[in-house]
C-alpha positions in Angstrom: -116.7 -11.1 33.7 -119.2 -8.4 32.6 -116.3 -5.9 32.8 -114.4 -8.0 30.3 -117.2 -8.4 27.7 -117.7 -4.7 27.8 -114.1 -4.1 27.2 -114.0 -6.5 24.3 -117.2 -4.9 22.7 -115.4 -1.3 22.9 -112.2 -2.6 21.5 -114.2 -4.3 18.7 -116.5 -1.0 18.0 -113.0 1.0 17.9 -111.7 -1.2 15.5 -114.8 -1.3 13.0 -114.7 2.5 13.1 -111.3 2.8 12.2 -111.7 0.2 9.1 -114.9 2.4 7.9 -112.4 5.7 8.2 -109.7 4.0 6.0 -111.9 2.9 3.5 -113.9 6.3 3.1 -110.4 8.2 2.9 -109.0 5.7 0.2 -112.0 6.1 -2.2 -111.5 10.0 -2.0 -108.0 9.7 -2.7 -108.1 7.2 -5.6 -111.0 9.2 -7.4 -108.6 11.1 -9.7 -106.7 8.2 -11.3 -108.6 5.2 -11.0 -111.0 4.6 -13.7 -114.6 4.3 -13.0 -114.4 6.2 -9.7 -112.9 9.2 -11.8 -116.2 9.2 -13.8 -118.5 9.1 -10.8 -116.5 11.4 -8.8 -117.6 15.0 -8.1 -114.4 16.6 -9.9 -115.4 14.7 -13.1 -118.9 16.3 -13.6 -117.8 19.1 -15.6 -116.2 16.7 -18.3 -119.7 15.1 -18.6 -121.1 18.3 -19.7 -121.6 19.1 -23.3 -119.7 21.7 -25.1 -122.1 24.5 -26.2 -122.6 24.9 -30.0 -121.7 28.0 -31.8 -125.5 28.8 -31.8 -125.8 28.4 -28.3 -122.6 30.2 -27.1 -123.6 33.5 -28.8 -120.9 35.9 -30.7 -117.6 35.0 -31.5 -118.0 31.3 -30.6 -117.1 30.0 -34.0 -113.6 31.5 -33.8 -112.7 30.0 -30.7 -111.2 26.4 -30.2 -109.7 24.3 -33.0 -110.3 20.8 -34.8 -113.4 19.5 -36.1 -115.0 19.7 -32.9 -116.1 23.3 -33.7 -119.2 23.9 -35.5 -119.7 26.7 -38.2 -123.5 27.4 -38.0 -124.9 28.9 -41.0 -128.7 30.5 -41.2 -130.4 30.2 -44.7 -133.7 30.4 -46.1 -134.0 26.9 -48.4 -136.3 28.6 -50.9 -134.0 29.8 -53.1 -133.0 27.6 -56.0 -130.1 26.9 -57.1 -128.5 28.9 -54.3 -130.2 27.0 -51.4 -133.2 24.5 -51.9 -134.1 20.8 -50.3 -132.9 17.7 -52.0 -135.1 15.1 -50.1 -134.2 16.1 -46.2 -131.0 17.7 -47.0 -130.3 21.5 -47.9 -128.1 21.8 -51.2 -127.0 24.4 -53.6 -124.5 27.0 -54.4 -124.6 28.8 -50.7 -124.6 25.1 -49.1 -121.7 23.7 -51.0 -119.7 27.1 -50.5 -120.1 27.1 -47.1 -119.1 23.5 -46.9 -115.9 24.3 -48.5 -115.4 27.2 -46.0 -115.8 24.8 -43.2 -113.7 22.4 -44.5 -110.9 25.2 -45.1 -111.3 26.4 -41.5 -111.6 22.7 -40.1 -115.1 22.9 -38.7 -118.3 21.2 -38.9 -120.8 22.9 -40.9 -124.3 23.1 -39.6 -127.3 24.7 -41.6 -130.4 26.1 -40.1 -133.3 26.8 -42.1 -135.5 29.9 -41.3 -137.3 32.7 -42.7 -135.3 35.0 -44.8 -136.2 38.1 -42.8 -135.1 36.4 -39.7 -131.6 35.5 -40.9 -129.9 38.9 -40.1 -131.5 39.0 -36.6 -130.2 35.5 -35.9 -126.6 36.5 -36.9 -126.9 39.5 -34.9 -128.0 37.9 -31.9 -125.5 35.0 -32.0 -128.1 32.4 -32.9 -125.9 31.4 -35.9 -122.4 32.4 -37.0 -123.1 33.6 -40.4 -126.0 34.0 -43.0 -126.0 32.9 -46.5 -128.8 33.0 -48.6 -128.0 34.8 -52.0 -127.9 37.9 -49.8 -127.0 41.1 -51.1 -125.0 43.7 -49.3 -127.2 47.2 -48.6 -126.7 50.0 -46.4 -129.7 48.8 -44.3 -128.1 45.5 -43.5 -124.5 47.0 -43.1 -126.1 48.6 -39.9 -126.6 45.3 -38.3 -124.0 43.1 -39.7 -120.6 43.0 -41.5 -120.4 41.1 -44.9 -117.5 39.3 -46.6 -116.2 39.7 -50.3 -118.7 39.0 -52.9 -118.6 35.5 -54.1 -121.5 35.3 -56.7 -123.3 38.0 -58.7 -126.9 38.3 -59.0 -129.8 39.5 -61.2 -133.0 40.8 -60.3 -135.6 40.3 -63.1 -139.4 40.5 -63.4 -141.6 37.6 -64.0 -144.9 37.8 -65.9 -147.7 35.9 -67.3 -147.3 35.4 -71.1 -150.1 37.3 -71.8 -149.1 40.3 -69.7 -149.4 43.8 -70.7 -146.0 44.5 -68.9 -143.4 44.3 -71.6 -140.4 45.8 -69.8 -139.3 47.1 -66.6 -139.8 50.5 -67.7 -143.6 49.6 -67.7 -143.7 49.3 -64.1 -142.8 53.2 -63.4 -145.6 54.2 -65.4 -149.5 54.8 -64.1 -150.7 51.7 -64.3 -150.5 51.2 -60.6 -149.4 47.7 -60.9 -149.3 45.0 -58.0 -145.8 43.6 -57.5 -145.2 40.4 -55.7 -141.8 40.0 -53.7 -140.4 38.1 -51.2 -140.3 40.0 -48.0 -137.1 41.9 -47.0 -135.4 40.4 -50.2 -133.6 43.1 -52.3 -136.6 42.5 -54.9 -138.8 43.7 -51.8 -136.4 46.8 -51.2 -136.2 48.1 -54.9 -139.8 47.6 -55.5 -140.6 49.7 -52.3 -138.0 52.2 -53.0 -138.9 52.6 -56.6 -142.5 52.0 -57.1 -144.5 52.0 -53.7 -142.9 54.9 -51.9 -143.4 56.9 -55.4 -147.2 56.0 -55.4 -146.4 54.0 -58.8 -148.1 50.9 -57.6 -148.6 48.3 -54.8 -145.9 45.9 -53.3 -147.7 42.4 -51.9 -145.0 40.8 -49.9 -144.8 36.9 -49.2 -142.7 34.6 -47.1 -141.7 32.6 -49.8 -140.9 33.3 -53.6 -143.0 30.2 -54.5 -145.6 31.8 -52.8 -145.3 35.1 -54.7 -145.2 33.1 -57.9 -148.3 31.2 -57.1 -150.3 34.2 -56.4 -149.2 35.4 -60.0 -150.3 32.3 -61.6 -153.6 32.7 -60.1 -153.7 36.4 -61.4 -153.7 37.8 -57.8 -150.7 39.8 -58.6 -149.3 41.4 -61.9 -145.5 40.4 -61.8 -142.9 39.3 -59.4 -139.6 40.7 -58.8 -136.8 38.0 -57.7 -133.2 36.8 -58.7 -133.0 35.4 -62.0 -131.7 31.7 -61.1 -134.8 30.9 -59.0 -137.0 32.8 -61.4 -135.9 30.7 -64.1 -136.9 27.8 -61.9 -140.0 29.0 -61.2 -140.9 29.5 -64.8 -139.9 26.0 -65.9 -142.2 24.7 -63.3 -145.1 26.8 -63.9 -146.6 27.1 -67.4 -147.9 30.6 -68.7 -144.9 32.5 -67.2 -142.0 34.1 -68.7 -139.1 36.5 -67.6 -138.7 40.0 -69.0 -135.6 40.5 -71.3 -134.6 43.6 -69.4 -133.1 43.3 -65.9 -134.3 44.9 -63.1 -130.8 45.1 -61.2 -127.4 43.6 -60.8 -125.9 43.0 -57.5 -122.9 41.0 -55.7 -124.0 38.1 -53.1 -121.8 38.1 -49.8 -122.0 36.5 -46.2 -123.0 38.3 -43.2 -121.3 37.7 -40.0 -122.0 39.4 -36.7 -120.2 42.8 -36.4 -118.6 41.9 -33.1 -117.2 38.5 -34.5 -114.3 40.2 -36.6 -112.3 37.0 -36.2 -114.6 34.8 -37.8 -115.0 37.4 -40.5 -111.4 37.6 -41.2 -111.2 33.8 -41.4 -114.3 33.5 -43.6 -113.1 36.0 -45.9 -109.4 34.2 -45.9 -111.0 30.9 -46.9 -113.5 32.4 -49.4 -110.3 34.2 -51.4 -108.5 31.0 -51.4 -111.5 29.3 -52.6 -112.0 32.1 -55.5 -108.6 31.9 -56.2 -108.4 28.3 -56.9 -111.5 27.9 -58.8 -113.5 26.0 -56.2 -116.4 28.8 -56.0 -116.7 29.0 -59.8 -116.9 25.4 -60.2 -119.8 25.3 -57.7 -121.5 27.9 -59.5 -121.2 26.4 -62.8 -122.3 23.1 -61.3 -125.5 24.6 -60.7 -125.8 27.4 -63.3 -123.7 26.3 -66.3 -121.3 28.6 -68.0 
């Protein structure tokens, strides 16, 4: 009798083990095509991992893939009206709208990242953003780090002074009065003032992170003038009584989009889109919207 009980128990144990093995192999085999199991199984984990954005994946990322799931990241300094500035919590302006039109042409989603102007070239060069657009002029120094697209707009460097200023023309800056000139750091206004005036011992250049800070220093009498682009200059003069823009231009220059030197594919695509937008009048319409004809 005891032997019979032991034999029955042994048979029952074997049956249980067989059943457990069958269940285990069944769940592994059904994972690839069985709804909820496929999302829980190990092979489905990579699909759960978010794709990298262009800023995260480095140089050339914006040129890979297709469709609206691709992000085109743009670095700018939103302190430069009417090219880029804040309207509430949104960055708007000429550059923002042209960049959006380019992204639409490429079937991509535009992402604008606000940063210090002197960080834009570095951000593009390191792959943190795909392109830089901030009323940026092509210079030999910048070409050492990045490539530029064809020009999409023309900028004019002007001089802002107080209405009672003894500075009556740009030529007065090259005399022996040793004026203190305010600029936004690393802009072409900074470069021109450094090369033409400070390096020659004709004056002192005071650099600020924002154009608005330079203008505030001018209003308070800390500096004698500000060299900056014409359109932002108009906005600053309109917002601050007692200032004016000199009639004579300091320099005329072309604006372009900077892109990492290694990302030639994106450069070609952006250039192609930009050429189409210039040809069909979109770029001019955007410029006229903010500046007028």
